[in-house]
GUZA-319993 format. One record per atom (N, C-alpha, C): x, y, z. Coordinates in steps of 0.001 Angstrom, whole numbers, padded with zeros to 6 digits, always signed. Example, Ala and Ser with C-alpha at 12.3 -4.5 7.8 and 13.67 -1.06 7.14 Angstrom:
! residues 2
+013190-005690+007800/+012300-004500+007800/+013200-003300+007800/+012850-002250+007080/+013670-001060+007140/+012900+000030+007870/
This chain:
! residues 178
+104696+082062+094864/+105179+083799+094512/+104010+084516+095457/+103930+085513+096294/+103100+086604+097048/+102763+087566+096496/+101399+087920+096098/+101095+089144+095254/+101622+090360+096545/+101412+091283+095615/+101959+092359+096102/+101051+093414+095917/+101096+094501+097034/+100005+095590+096842/+100009+096262+095563/+098489+096736+095603/+098085+097795+094213/+098370+099321+094801/+099323+100045+094378/+099132+101663+094517/+098221+102650+094056/+097817+103337+094756/+096658+104015+093756/+097357+105637+094542/+096816+106433+093734/+097435+107831+094275/+096062+108533+093996/+095745+109579+095394/+094401+110190+095352/+094947+111912+095283/+094592+112866+095074/+094487+114171+094985/+092994+114386+095683/+092849+115282+096738/+091416+115279+097451/+091067+116554+097774/+090651+117338+097225/+090073+118597+097722/+089155+118283+098610/+089573+118412+099897/+088470+118524+101004/+087903+119478+101759/+086440+119554+101801/+086131+120505+102535/+085101+119702+103716/+085417+119915+104902/+084738+119344+105886/+084269+120672+106822/+082807+120749+106429/+082034+121848+106644/+081935+121370+108286/+081521+119963+108723/+081028+119686+109978/+082583+120234+111247/+083476+119789+110651/+084808+120562+111402/+085351+121685+111188/+084865+122445+110067/+085674+123725+109245/+086978+123155+109262/+087062+121979+108278/+088695+121710+107935/+088547+121292+106520/+089622+122558+105807/+089638+122712+104446/+091349+122295+104026/+091687+121511+103181/+092549+121361+102738/+092551+120500+101427/+094035+120585+100788/+094068+119609+099618/+095407+118339+100472/+094669+117035+099759/+095263+116276+100490/+095585+115246+099312/+097297+114852+099745/+097680+113762+098539/+097685+112395+099494/+097191+111410+099023/+097441+110088+099290/+098135+108995+098442/+098704+108558+099186/+099334+107050+098322/+098593+106132+099447/+098096+105065+098504/+097020+104002+099226/+097785+102841+098483/+098030+101928+099352/+098289+100559+099160/+097347+099756+099399/+096520+098820+098348/+095455+098131+098711/+096183+096462+098644/+096046+096121+099962/+096361+094695+100136/+095791+093818+099122/+096390+092487+098657/+095986+091669+097605/+094878+091020+097934/+094020+091159+099450/+093153+090800+099978/+092048+091505+099567/+092323+092619+100172/+091623+094034+100077/+090812+094239+098867/+089003+094076+098986/+088265+094678+097981/+088294+096336+097510/+087812+096756+096856/+087953+098032+096476/+086949+098692+097214/+086037+098052+097789/+085064+099090+098583/+085552+099326+099916/+086497+098194+100558/+087062+098320+101613/+088135+099420+101501/+088904+100007+100462/+090008+100521+100390/+089075+101984+099940/+088071+102136+099694/+087337+103288+099439/+086890+104055+100706/+086367+102912+101708/+085758+103350+102637/+087138+103769+103821/+087861+103356+103533/+089355+103432+104317/+089937+104901+103868/+089710+105140+102614/+089774+106569+102201/+088996+107671+102723/+087658+107248+102571/+086652+108218+103452/+086960+108466+104736/+087550+107269+105743/+087586+107170+107006/+088584+108540+107032/+089918+107962+106207/+090599+109261+106319/+090589+110619+106442/+089647+110970+105383/+089314+112239+105259/+088013+112768+106336/+087458+111630+106640/+086477+112419+107894/+087406+112445+109242/+088568+112157+109122/+089543+112558+110278/+090626+113261+110044/+090709+113903+108884/+091992+114531+108267/+092727+115825+109218/+093674+115240+109556/+094328+116113+110320/+096057+116021+110663/+096712+117010+111319/+098326+116678+111269/+098724+115477+111909/+099429+114653+110943/+100006+113251+111934/+099041+111784+111265/+098215+112090+110678/+097295+111317+110396/+098041+110333+109424/+097981+109277+109676/+098521+108060+108421/+097828+107367+108437/+097732+106152+107328/+097645+104842+107066/+098601+103698+107766/+098155+102699+108382/+099192+101808+108947/+099335+100703+108002/+100115+099811+108048/+099963+098617+107100/+098895+097681+107260/+097934+098068+107884/+096454+097598+107618/+096261+096028+107689/+095719+095327+106921/+095798+093938+106818/+096928+093180+107338/+097883+093789+106998/+098934+092741+107216/+099585+093010+108660/+099059+093728+109441/+099641+093863+110708/+098425+093868+111296/+097628+092862+111844/+096357+093071+112713/+096498+093880+113981/+097543+093833+114762/+097529+094607+116096/+097282+096101+115904/+097598+096611+114522/+097113+098041+114503/+096157+098408+113803/+095525+099645+113695/+094272+099805+113350/+094709+100333+111599/+093575+100697+111275/+093810+100990+109549/+094241+102161+109425/+093991+103192+110163/+094364+104529+110287/+094795+104894+111490/+095735+105758+112045/+096061+106347+113466/+096636+107879+113132/+096608+108636+114171/+097246+109425+114769/+098258+109679+115812/+099492+109831+115560/+100477+109775+116880/+100850+111544+117087/+100868+111705+118671/+101467+113122+118667/+102934+112918+118429/+103728+113867+118959/+105236+114053+118814/+105821+113339+119764/+105391+112863+120953/+105666+112285+121777/+105447+110552+121610/+104818+110507+120459/+104565+108820+120266/+103351+108334+120709/+102540+109329+121584/+101420+108587+121966/+100110+108440+121055/+099084+107174+120824/+098453+107374+119842/+097031+107985+120332/+097077+109239+119737/+095661+109877+119810/+094533+110157+119037/+094625+108921+117950/+093373+108456+117204/+093595+107077+116656/+092807+106465+116629/+092793+104616+116422/+091523+104582+115755/+091680+104296+114016/+090266+104272+113419/+090268+102852+112842/+089347+102202+112407/+089375+100557+112214/+088197+100438+111413/+088340+100089+109892/+087102+099845+108818/+087022+098666+108739/+085932+098230+109139/+085240+096658+108943/+084559+096336+109913/+084599+095119+110624/+084259+094445+111615/+085227+093750+112566/+085811+094741+113464/+086881+094426+114329/+086211+093597+115554/+087236+092900+116196/+086672+092257+117463/+086703+093239+118406/+085943+092697+119698/+085510+093711+120560/+086808+093332+121344/+087529+092358+121446/+088692+092374+122217/+089962+093211+121722/+089582+093151+120299/+090790+094477+119627/+090545+095883+119921/+089057+096171+119617/+088769+097519+120415/+088893+098024+121932/+088828+096760+122811/+088934+097081+124140/+090369+097527+124223/+091068+096780+123400/+092801+097049+123607/+093048+098535+123067/+091973+098907+121873/+092700+100010+121204/+092037+101246+122077/+091024+101179+123096/+090445+102246+123873/+091559+102567+125253/+092268+101287+125334/+093478+101569+126432/+094707+102209+125696/+094742+102258+124706/+096130+102785+123918/+095745+104102+123479/+094847+104246+122904/+094076+105387+122246/+093350+106406+123005/+093544+107974+122520/+092848+108660+123187/+091425+109006+122702/+091185+108422+121395/+089797+108653+120550/+090057+107367+119864/+089030+106325+119590/+088661+105339+118743/+087402+105382+118198/+087451+104913+116915/+086403+105126+116054/+086306+103869+114882/+085154+103351+114796/+084893+102295+113929/+083925+102564+112463/+084404+102280+111610/+083657+102303+110168/+083240+101062+109727/+082017+100662+109877/+081659+099463+109351/+080966+099450+108013/+080906+098883+106780/+080216+099345+105853/+079802+098439+104925/+079665+097400+105314/+079549+096119+104139/+077947+095385+104420/+077759+094613+103601/+076555+093762+103658/+076269+092740+105116/+077526+092756+105880/+077389+091845+106982/+077461+092600+108389/+077762+093986+108185/+077652+094844+109141/+076921+094643+110208/+075387+094616+109694/+074419+094854+110620/+074489+093438+111533/+074862+092285+110867/+075079+091005+111484/+076119+091254+112829/+076956+092018+112595/+078142+092106+113152/+077583+093042+113991/+077115+094060+114002/+076733+094936+115182/+076188+094293+116269/+074856+093355+115656/+074128+092545+116682/+074694+091812+117102/+075927+091048+116875/+076527+090032+117585/+077378+090850+118537/+078120+092075+118038/+079065+092528+119140/+078715+093593+120062/+077270+094105+119570/+076909+095510+120300/+077048+095220+121809/+076533+094453+122507/+076790+093967+124057/+078212+094161+124576/+079089+093387+123913/+080213+093339+124087/+080955+095171+124113/+080810+095958+122927/+080980+097146+122271/+080524+098343+123340/+079121+098123+123664/+078653+099164+124120/+079530+099853+125554/+079836+099055+126306/+080459+099976+127413/+082143+100314+127257/+082272+100173+125730/+083641+100902+125629/+083865+102393+124952/+084635+103066+125384/+084632+104370+125244/+084806+104748+123682/+084106+104480+122371/+084711+104249+121315/+083192+104962+120418/+083311+105340+119348/+082260+105680+118124/+082220+104777+117156/+080900+104413+116809/+080886+103269+115523/+079843+103981+114913/+080332+104147+113590/+079389+104674+112469/+079386+103281+111065/+078163+102929+110767/+078176+102566+109352/+077638+102987+108258/+078385+102772+107445/+078536+103537+105925/+077457+102692+104863/+076669+103264+104252/+075684+102783+103378/+076543+102137+102534/+076284+100630+102471/+076677+099722+101290/+076882+100242+100061/+075656+100382+099695/+075343+100572+098365/+075809+102020+097774/+076131+102636+099025/+076971+104147+098238/+078309+103819+098358/+078664+103060+099151/+080068+102797+099114/+080494+102256+097840/+079726+101419+097467/+079864+100304+096086/+080157+101441+094902/+079289+102218+095120/+079073+103161+093982/+080534+104187+093913/+081149+104540+094970/+082205+105167+095563/+083202+104380+094992/+083241+103176+095138/+084373+102350+094537/+084517+102001+092971/+083182+102410+092563/+083057+101908+091319/+083396+103216+090134/+083959+104496+091067/+084602+105233+090486/+086312+105146+090584/+086718+104299+090967/+088229+103789+091471/+089069+103813+090291/+090270+104751+089764/+090993+104650+089253/+092570+104611+089816/+093726+104343+089304/+094938+104409+089814/+095207+105385+090217/+094852+106488+089572/+095311+107891+089766/+094212+108934+089906/+093542+109737+090929/+092235+110088+091167/+092358+111352+091570/+091509+112127+091071/+091432+113585+091573/+090143+113424+092013/+089585+114138+093332/+088444+114385+093413/+088104+115482+094460/+087063+115889+094673/+086672+116722+095740/+085418+115993+096638/+085921+116430+097980/+084556+115792+098744/+084139+116810+099689/+082895+116734+099575/+082320+117812+100926/+081696+116728+101678/+081928+117310+103085/+081381+116827+104345/+080281+117554+104997/+079416+116938+105378/+078335+117942+105744/+077079+117221+106485/+077089+117442+107616/+075893+116487+108591/+076379+115020+108347/+075546+114039+108175/+075684+113010+107865/+076289+112239+106530/+076980+113140+105747/+077311+112352+104509/+078302+113258+104063/+079076+112491+102830/+080329+113136+101877/+079718+113218+100701/+079745+114303+099889/+079468+114314+098394/+080615+114243+097686/+081158+113306+097025/+082278+113230+096274/+081812+113181+094608/+082907+114044+093982/+082972+114378+092663/+084348+113832+092303/+084329+113395+091279/+085156+112739+090384/+085080+113061+088667/+086284+112647+088166/+085757+112969+086596/+085153+111673+086010/+084842+110956+086724/+083544+109678+086457/+082606+109624+087016/+082421+110653+087566/+081010+111214+088128/+081022+111674+089693/+079770+111418+089997/+079376+111719+091408/+079021+111223+092102/+078787+110931+093664/+078136+109819+094384/+077858+110966+095923/+077223+110066+096826/+077253+110470+098141/+076974+109570+099196/+078184+109690+099940/+077928+108186+100858/+077432+108913+102032/+076233+108175+102624/+075571+108656+104400/+076116+107456+105022/+076073+108137+106498/+076414+107029+107382/+075455+107336+108704/+075508+106297+109349/+074441+106254+110315/+075587+106056+111496/+075020+106898+112756/+076086+106590+113965/+075502+105597+114877/+076071+104416+115060/+075441+103407+115718/+076070+103488+117306/+076861+104277+117341/+077531+104393+118734/+078276+105644+119133/+077871+106824+120122/+078726+107864+120131/+079426+107705+121292/+080355+107464+121499/+081295+107435+123046/+080596+106543+123690/
């Protein structure tokens, strides 16, 4: 018998001071059976960093040919492609041909090794790569509950997150800027 996804509901008071974007975001997120809490919370953070009209989660791990998050225009063109994890350079090359803008958020303990191995292949591509601080993503994931209200303030190179279980801040480093 196949395992089913676990569903989480988030209500996020979002203040993105970098983009002057302020919104209340309601997300229903399916956690794939093979996905850990840290990866799912990195997806939620990436979603908030790009919050905009028409932004949505894809089927993610169950459809490897699509990104984790994307935005499509009314005419069906992919305007934004967001990968979370350590995608192959070939997948990213394909993404840059399909989407107007491509982002990668790497976040775990192996992200430095991935970047060293893939950097030469990724550098020529028109995309942006950010590394989230792993210990801070773990702290954020430690606050996870099935129904979660949180506020997120994005400023500079970090997101301050407050929940009923506590507060944390997740920083990132830009590894590649288009």
